[in-house]
N, C-alpha and C positions, 0 to 999 in steps of 0.2 A: 279813625284811622283811615277808611279807606283816602278821603279825602290829604291827610300827609302826605301817602303812600303816591299816589296822583299828585302830589305838586312836588314833591323830591322825587317821580320820575323826570318831571315834567324841568327842573332845573340840572337833573344829572343829564339832558337834553343828548343822546344817543348819538345822534344823525351827528355832533359836532366833536364827543367824545374821543371815536373810532380812531380819529388818528393819536392819541394820546397812545388806544388799546391799539393799536398797531407797532406804533413806536416800542413799548413795551411788549411784544409779541417777537419783532426783530431781539432784543438783546437777551429777552431770555433765551431764544433759539443761538444765541453766539456763548452766550454761557454755558448752555447746554450741551453743545458741543466743544468749548473746550475742557468742561470734566468741572466749573469753580458754577453748577449748579443747585438751590437751594429752595424747594417748595418753598419752603417756610416764609423766608425772602419776599419771595413772589407771590405769596396770598398778602404782606404785610403791601405789598408795595402795589398791588392792584387797591385793597382799600382805601391808600394814601391816592391815590391817581384817583381812585372816584371821590373820596373829598376832596380835592382841588379842582377837579373838573364841576362840580357843586357849587364853590365858596370861589370860583371864577362865575359861575352864571348868572347864580345870584347876585353879587357883586353888578354885575353890572346891567339885571334889572334894576337894583336900586340906584342907581349912576340916571339912566335912563327916565326912571319917575321921578326922579330928583331936581334932575333938569331940567324935564321940560318935555322934554324927546317922546314918551311918549302920550302924553299928553295933546300936544299936534296933530295926534292920529288921528281925522275924522273917523269913523265908528264903520263904518260904514267898508271907510280900507284897511283898519284889520284886517290880521290874520294870526292861527296860530302858534307864528312863526314868528 
């Protein structure tokens, strides 16, 4: 289970996903200011945003592997990013 959680966390890539979270927070703040705010819909949006970020990053990793881009990088040049 730990490997699954670690893999999911790496696919979520918080350093990249922060831009999506920031835009969601701005939109939520604007909705709250206008009085048209729902905690339930914010939670649904947060889960959906997380799933989209994971899918986007996973698709990029799959494409890089299938295209040979990942395999072209020498082992000594690889990083965690």
